[in-house]
C-alpha positions as CSV (number, residue, x, y, z in Angstrom):
1,M,-47.6,67.5,43.6
2,R,-45.1,64.7,44.3
3,F,-44.5,62.4,47.3
4,K,-41.5,60.0,47.2
5,D,-41.6,58.5,43.6
6,Y,-45.3,59.3,43.0
7,T,-46.3,62.4,41.0
8,W,-49.9,63.3,40.7
9,P,-51.1,63.7,37.1
10,H,-52.8,66.9,38.2
11,N,-52.9,68.6,41.6
12,P,-55.7,67.8,44.1
13,E,-58.6,70.3,44.1
14,I,-58.8,71.0,47.9
15,Y,-56.1,71.6,50.4
16,T,-56.3,72.3,54.1
17,V,-53.4,73.0,56.5
18,E,-54.0,72.5,60.2
19,N,-51.5,73.5,62.9
20,R,-51.3,71.4,66.1
21,R,-49.6,71.8,69.4
22,R,-48.9,68.9,71.8
23,V,-50.7,69.5,75.1
24,A,-51.6,67.2,78.0
25,V,-54.6,67.8,80.2
26,H,-54.4,66.8,83.9
27,Q,-57.5,66.6,86.1
28,V,-57.1,68.3,89.4
29,P,-59.0,66.6,92.3
30,F,-62.0,68.6,93.2
31,G,-61.0,71.3,90.7
32,S,-60.6,72.0,87.1
33,C,-57.9,71.0,84.7
34,V,-54.2,71.9,84.4
35,F,-52.8,72.1,80.9
36,Q,-49.2,71.1,80.2
37,E,-47.5,72.0,76.9
38,L,-45.4,68.9,75.8
39,G,-43.4,70.8,73.3
40,G,-43.4,70.6,69.6
41,T,-45.9,71.6,67.0
42,Y,-46.7,70.0,63.7
43,R,-48.9,70.5,60.7
44,I,-51.5,68.3,59.2
45,L,-51.8,68.7,55.4
46,R,-55.0,67.4,54.0
47,G,-56.4,67.4,50.5
48,E,-59.1,66.0,48.2
49,G,-59.0,65.3,44.5
50,E,-60.1,63.0,41.8
51,F,-58.6,60.8,39.1
52,S,-60.6,60.5,35.9
53,G,-60.1,58.8,32.6
54,A,-59.2,55.3,31.5
55,D,-56.3,55.0,34.0
56,A,-58.2,56.6,37.0
57,Y,-58.2,53.4,39.1
58,D,-54.6,52.6,38.2
59,Q,-53.5,56.1,39.4
60,F,-55.3,55.4,42.7
61,R,-53.6,52.0,43.1
62,R,-50.2,53.6,42.4
63,L,-50.9,56.2,45.1
64,E,-52.1,53.5,47.4
65,A,-48.9,51.5,46.8
66,V,-46.8,54.6,47.9
67,F,-49.1,54.8,51.0
68,Q,-48.4,51.2,51.9
69,E,-44.6,51.7,51.7
70,G,-44.8,53.6,55.0
71,G,-42.0,55.8,56.4
72,P,-41.4,59.5,55.8
73,G,-40.7,61.1,52.5
74,Q,-40.4,64.5,50.8
75,L,-43.6,66.2,49.8
76,V,-43.2,68.6,46.9
77,H,-46.2,70.9,46.4
78,P,-46.4,74.0,44.2
79,V,-47.6,76.2,47.1
80,W,-46.2,74.6,50.3
81,K,-42.5,74.5,50.9
82,V,-40.8,71.1,50.4
83,Q,-41.1,69.2,53.7
84,R,-40.6,65.8,55.2
85,V,-43.9,64.2,56.0
86,Y,-45.6,60.9,56.9
87,F,-48.4,59.7,54.7
88,V,-51.0,58.8,57.4
89,S,-54.3,58.5,55.6
90,L,-55.7,57.7,52.1
91,Q,-59.4,57.2,51.4
92,A,-61.5,56.6,48.4
93,A,-64.4,58.9,49.0
94,E,-67.0,57.0,47.0
95,K,-67.3,53.7,45.1
96,P,-64.4,53.7,42.6
97,L,-65.5,53.4,39.0
98,P,-63.3,52.2,36.2
99,D,-62.9,55.8,34.9
100,Y,-63.4,57.9,38.1
101,V,-62.0,57.8,41.7
102,R,-62.6,60.6,44.3
103,Y,-60.1,60.4,47.1
104,S,-58.8,62.3,50.2
105,F,-55.4,62.1,51.9
106,E,-53.6,63.3,55.0
107,F,-49.9,64.0,55.6
108,W,-48.3,64.9,59.0
109,E,-45.3,67.1,58.8
110,D,-42.1,65.9,60.6
111,R,-40.5,69.0,62.1
112,G,-37.1,67.4,62.8
113,G,-38.1,65.3,65.7
114,Y,-36.7,61.9,66.6
115,D,-35.1,60.2,63.6
116,G,-34.0,56.9,65.0
117,G,-36.7,54.3,64.9
118,L,-37.9,52.2,67.8
119,T,-36.1,49.0,68.8
120,E,-37.3,46.5,71.3
121,S,-35.2,46.0,74.4
122,G,-34.7,43.1,76.7
123,G,-37.6,43.8,79.1
124,G,-36.4,47.2,80.3
125,A,-35.0,46.0,83.6
126,P,-32.6,48.5,85.1
127,L,-28.9,47.8,85.1
128,H,-27.1,47.8,88.5
129,P,-24.4,50.1,89.8
130,G,-21.0,49.1,88.6
131,N,-22.1,48.1,85.1
132,Q,-20.2,49.8,82.3
133,T,-22.2,52.6,80.6
134,G,-22.2,53.4,76.9
135,D,-19.9,56.4,77.4
136,G,-17.1,54.2,79.0
137,G,-17.9,55.3,82.6
138,V,-18.0,52.8,85.4
139,G,-20.2,52.9,88.5
140,R,-23.2,54.8,87.1
141,T,-26.6,53.3,87.3
142,I,-28.5,53.0,84.0
143,H,-32.2,52.4,83.4
144,V,-33.0,51.0,80.0
145,V,-36.3,52.5,78.9
146,K,-39.2,50.1,78.4
147,K,-42.6,50.7,76.8
148,G,-44.7,53.0,79.0
149,D,-41.7,54.6,80.9
150,T,-41.5,58.3,81.5
151,L,-38.7,60.4,82.9
152,W,-41.0,61.4,85.8
153,G,-41.8,57.7,86.5
154,I,-38.1,56.7,86.4
155,A,-37.1,59.6,88.7
156,R,-39.8,58.5,91.1
157,Q,-38.8,54.8,90.9
158,Y,-35.2,55.7,91.9
159,G,-36.0,58.5,94.4
160,A,-34.3,61.2,92.2
161,A,-35.5,64.7,91.4
162,L,-36.8,65.0,87.8
163,T,-34.6,68.1,87.2
164,D,-31.5,66.2,88.3
165,L,-32.4,63.3,86.0
166,I,-32.9,65.6,83.0
167,T,-29.5,67.3,83.8
168,A,-27.8,63.9,84.0
169,N,-29.1,63.0,80.5
170,P,-28.1,65.7,78.0
171,Q,-28.4,63.1,75.2
172,I,-32.2,63.3,75.7
173,K,-33.2,66.4,73.6
174,N,-36.9,66.4,74.6
175,P,-37.6,65.0,78.1
176,N,-41.2,64.3,77.0
177,L,-40.0,61.9,74.3
178,I,-38.1,58.8,75.4
179,Y,-38.2,55.5,73.6
180,P,-37.8,51.8,74.5
181,G,-34.2,50.9,74.5
182,N,-32.9,54.4,75.4
183,E,-30.4,54.5,78.3
184,V,-31.2,56.9,81.1
185,Y,-28.3,57.7,83.5
186,L,-29.3,58.2,87.1
187,P,-27.8,61.2,89.0
């Protein structure tokens, strides 16, 4: 098995694959709950293994260094297809000994979602009509997304219908995923 530039000396002993779906649960007053599918599924790839021998702790430290790098990478596994994943968890399962380390790990599969990266914006205050937009148009109102914004909240803030807001923003591939710094054009 290999992730980024780290190759396991031998494959981990235990693997599990968990499939997840993004769902929100909304409480209905005086009633039950309403479920809303937020789109997108992903897999969680978990495993357990051990390093043994004179270099056991060195192997764990090298794996830990790859974990600390952060960011996505390619996971190559003899059974699973090659995939882009995030290394989200690494644990030593018991007290490491100089010649033995038991560990567990977790990767989350990236199924081609957002590939940009988050950038901080200047407070998220909306721009006013007449400001030039990124596409060269004049006279459109733009809202710059700030942390905590949702399309539904932006539509409500400006008195627009959510469907009209989604239609006016074809650059937003998934209406449930907007990020600070994104520009939202108002209908």
